C-alpha positions as a Python dict, from the first residue, in 0.01 Angstrom:
ca = {
    (1, 'M'): (0, 0, 0),
    (2, 'D'): (256, -186, -208),
    (3, 'R'): (156, -168, -573),
    (4, 'D'): (364, -472, -666),
    (5, 'A'): (196, -683, -398),
    (6, 'T'): (-143, -559, -518),
    (7, 'G'): (-47, -649, -873),
    (8, 'A'): (56, -998, -763),
    (9, 'L'): (-276, -1043, -580),
    (10, 'F'): (-463, -927, -888),
    (11, 'R'): (-278, -1168, -1117),
    (12, 'A'): (-349, -1458, -880),
    (13, 'A'): (-716, -1358, -855),
    (14, 'A'): (-738, -1337, -1235),
    (15, 'E'): (-608, -1694, -1250),
    (16, 'G'): (-890, -1811, -1022),
    (17, 'D'): (-731, -1795, -675),
    (18, 'A'): (-1026, -1725, -443),
    (19, 'A'): (-800, -1640, -147),
    (20, 'A'): (-617, -1382, -362),
    (21, 'W'): (-950, -1231, -469),
    (22, 'K'): (-1059, -1205, -104),
    (23, 'A'): (-726, -1045, -7),
    (24, 'L'): (-751, -803, -300),
    (25, 'V'): (-1102, -698, -195),
    (26, 'E'): (-991, -654, 167),
    (27, 'R'): (-694, -446, 57),
    (28, 'L'): (-878, -217, -185),
    (29, 'A'): (-1231, -200, -40),
    (30, 'P'): (-1149, 107, 175),
    (31, 'L'): (-1028, 288, -137),
    (32, 'V'): (-1344, 203, -331),
    (33, 'W'): (-1561, 310, -36),
    (34, 'S'): (-1375, 639, -5),
    (35, 'V'): (-1437, 724, -370),
    (36, 'V'): (-1804, 623, -350),
    (37, 'R'): (-1861, 819, -28),
    (38, 'A'): (-1695, 1125, -176),
    (39, 'H'): (-1988, 1151, -419),
    (40, 'G'): (-2246, 1184, -140),
    (41, 'L'): (-2466, 896, -250),
    (42, 'S'): (-2740, 751, -32),
    (43, 'D'): (-2647, 436, 158),
    (44, 'A'): (-2840, 217, -85),
    (45, 'D'): (-2683, 381, -390),
    (46, 'A'): (-2337, 369, -232),
    (47, 'H'): (-2368, -5, -168),
    (48, 'E'): (-2493, -57, -521),
    (49, 'V'): (-2201, 136, -671),
    (50, 'F'): (-1954, -50, -447),
    (51, 'Q'): (-2088, -386, -567),
    (52, 'T'): (-2103, -272, -929),
    (53, 'T'): (-1740, -156, -915),
    (54, 'W'): (-1623, -499, -802),
    (55, 'F'): (-1850, -666, -1057),
    (56, 'R'): (-1690, -453, -1333),
    (57, 'L'): (-1346, -564, -1214),
    (58, 'A'): (-1456, -928, -1229),
    (59, 'Q'): (-1586, -868, -1582),
    (60, 'H'): (-1254, -715, -1692),
    (61, 'L'): (-1007, -943, -1515),
    (62, 'T'): (-843, -1050, -1839),
    (63, 'R'): (-840, -700, -1991),
    (64, 'I'): (-645, -513, -1722),
    (65, 'R'): (-301, -450, -1872),
    (66, 'E'): (-128, -309, -1563),
    (67, 'P'): (-225, -523, -1263),
    (68, 'E'): (-19, -307, -1025),
    (69, 'K'): (-253, -15, -1106),
    (70, 'V'): (-573, -202, -1024),
    (71, 'G'): (-634, 44, -738),
    (72, 'S'): (-642, 331, -985),
    (73, 'W'): (-870, 131, -1213),
    (74, 'L'): (-1108, 63, -925),
    (75, 'A'): (-1107, 428, -815),
    (76, 'S'): (-1186, 543, -1170),
    (77, 'T'): (-1458, 282, -1208),
    (78, 'A'): (-1613, 373, -871),
    (79, 'R'): (-1613, 739, -974),
    (80, 'H'): (-1769, 657, -1312),
    (81, 'E'): (-2039, 437, -1158),
    (82, 'S'): (-2113, 703, -891),
    (83, 'L'): (-2157, 967, -1159),
    (84, 'K'): (-2392, 736, -1353),
    (85, 'V'): (-2611, 702, -1043),
    (86, 'I'): (-2606, 1080, -987),
    (87, 'R'): (-2702, 1149, -1351),
    (88, 'A'): (-2983, 894, -1334),
    (89, 'A'): (-3118, 1056, -1016),
    (90, 'R'): (-3125, 1395, -1189),
    (91, 'R'): (-3343, 1255, -1467),
    (92, 'E'): (-3602, 1136, -1218),
    (93, 'S'): (-3865, 1392, -1132),
    (94, 'P'): (-4025, 1343, -791),
    (95, 'V'): (-4400, 1378, -785),
    (96, 'G'): (-4580, 1487, -471),
    (97, 'D'): (-4943, 1486, -377),
    (98, 'P'): (-5107, 1739, -612),
    (99, 'W'): (-5376, 1811, -350),
    (100, 'L'): (-5127, 1952, -100),
    (101, 'L'): (-5088, 2307, -224),
    (102, 'D'): (-4839, 2429, 33),
    (103, 'G'): (-4672, 2100, 126),
    (104, 'P'): (-4675, 1918, 457),
    (105, 'S'): (-4674, 2136, 765),
    (106, 'A'): (-4366, 2109, 985),
    (107, 'G'): (-4547, 2274, 1273),
    (108, 'G'): (-4370, 2612, 1237),
    (109, 'T'): (-4507, 2952, 1155),
    (110, 'P'): (-4514, 3083, 797),
    (111, 'E'): (-4243, 3334, 897),
    (112, 'E'): (-4018, 3053, 1019),
    (113, 'A'): (-4079, 2865, 696),
    (114, 'V'): (-3973, 3170, 493),
    (115, 'L'): (-3657, 3215, 703),
    (116, 'E'): (-3570, 2846, 667),
    (117, 'A'): (-3626, 2863, 292),
    (118, 'E'): (-3401, 3171, 264),
    (119, 'E'): (-3128, 3002, 469),
    (120, 'A'): (-3155, 2691, 254),
    (121, 'A'): (-3132, 2900, -63),
    (122, 'T'): (-2827, 3087, 69),
    (123, 'H'): (-2660, 2762, 165),
    (124, 'A'): (-2742, 2606, -173),
    (125, 'E'): (-2591, 2908, -351),
    (126, 'R'): (-2270, 2885, -148),
    (127, 'V'): (-2244, 2515, -227),
    (128, 'R'): (-2305, 2587, -597),
    (129, 'R'): (-2026, 2849, -598),
    (130, 'L'): (-1792, 2611, -418),
    (131, 'W'): (-1851, 2338, -676),
    (132, 'A'): (-1816, 2587, -960),
    (133, 'A'): (-1475, 2690, -824),
    (134, 'F'): (-1390, 2324, -764),
    (135, 'G'): (-1466, 2259, -1132),
    (136, 'E'): (-1200, 2511, -1233),
    (137, 'L'): (-925, 2322, -1053),
    (138, 'S'): (-698, 2096, -1254),
    (139, 'E'): (-815, 1740, -1310),
    (140, 'A'): (-536, 1615, -1083),
    (141, 'C'): (-651, 1844, -800),
    (142, 'R'): (-1015, 1745, -842),
    (143, 'R'): (-929, 1375, -836),
    (144, 'L'): (-708, 1408, -530),
    (145, 'L'): (-954, 1622, -333),
    (146, 'R'): (-1249, 1397, -421),
    (147, 'V'): (-1068, 1096, -281),
    (148, 'L'): (-948, 1283, 27),
    (149, 'M'): (-1301, 1418, 100),
    (150, 'A'): (-1423, 1072, 185),
    (151, 'T'): (-1547, 993, 533),
    (152, 'P'): (-1343, 846, 685),
    (153, 'P'): (-1050, 976, 484),
    (154, 'P'): (-845, 701, 320),
    (155, 'A'): (-485, 637, 418),
    (156, 'Y'): (-226, 810, 201),
    (157, 'Q'): (-105, 466, 90),
    (158, 'E'): (-450, 394, -52),
    (159, 'V'): (-461, 732, -223),
    (160, 'S'): (-116, 667, -366),
    (161, 'A'): (-227, 332, -507),
    (162, 'A'): (-549, 471, -649),
    (163, 'L'): (-403, 779, -813),
    (164, 'G'): (-52, 660, -890),
    (165, 'V'): (121, 941, -700),
    (166, 'P'): (399, 913, -441),
    (167, 'V'): (279, 914, -79),
    (168, 'G'): (514, 1203, 5),
    (169, 'S'): (358, 1432, -255),
    (170, 'I'): (-5, 1389, -142),
    (171, 'G'): (5, 1635, 150),
    (172, 'P'): (187, 1916, -34),
    (173, 'T'): (-30, 1869, -344),
    (174, 'R'): (-344, 1876, -130),
    (175, 'L'): (-229, 2201, 28),
    (176, 'R'): (-160, 2360, -312),
    (177, 'C'): (-500, 2247, -442),
    (178, 'L'): (-683, 2386, -138),
    (179, 'R'): (-495, 2717, -165),
    (180, 'R'): (-595, 2740, -531),
    (181, 'L'): (-958, 2663, -441),
    (182, 'R'): (-949, 2932, -170),
    (183, 'A'): (-805, 3181, -422),
    (184, 'L'): (-1081, 3100, -673),
    (185, 'L'): (-1345, 3151, -405),
    (186, 'S'): (-1184, 3482, -299),
    (187, 'E'): (-1195, 3602, -660),
    (188, 'R'): (-1571, 3544, -644),
    (189, 'G'): (-1611, 3730, -315),
    (190, 'E'): (-1652, 3415, -105),
    (191, 'S'): (-1469, 3392, 223),
}
């Protein structure tokens, strides 16, 4: 994605050109979606964050100093808005039916329920260790890997525009970051 062309579209959109705004959204929507999806939000929350990200851009049209970096601004805003939704969800405490002492029956035996619970706990612990190791990576690695974890993965041109890195350095940097993550997991006894 050509940053200068994106900057020109942004400037035209900021001046009220509806066609430029539409083209800017079409150009950068996959990037915003990739960042939002990388945070594992529900479909409803993902759509809300996507819309909020574009709303924030509309609110700040006159304040963006480097129009050619609007992709990076959108990626950062999408990440920030995603994290706000995640933090808000953590504050909510789900309440079940207090009269169901052992929860709804899934039709399995108590032994199967115990095995499933143990497997879930083991999986949750592995995920926790992975994210703990991920948190020890450099900020640049975390940002790059978060964007690249999206489903479907964004094109390297989109990643380049969002993070301000050359397209040719994305693959090698990704490899170095993944090797570092693997080394951190190995130090913890994870394979």
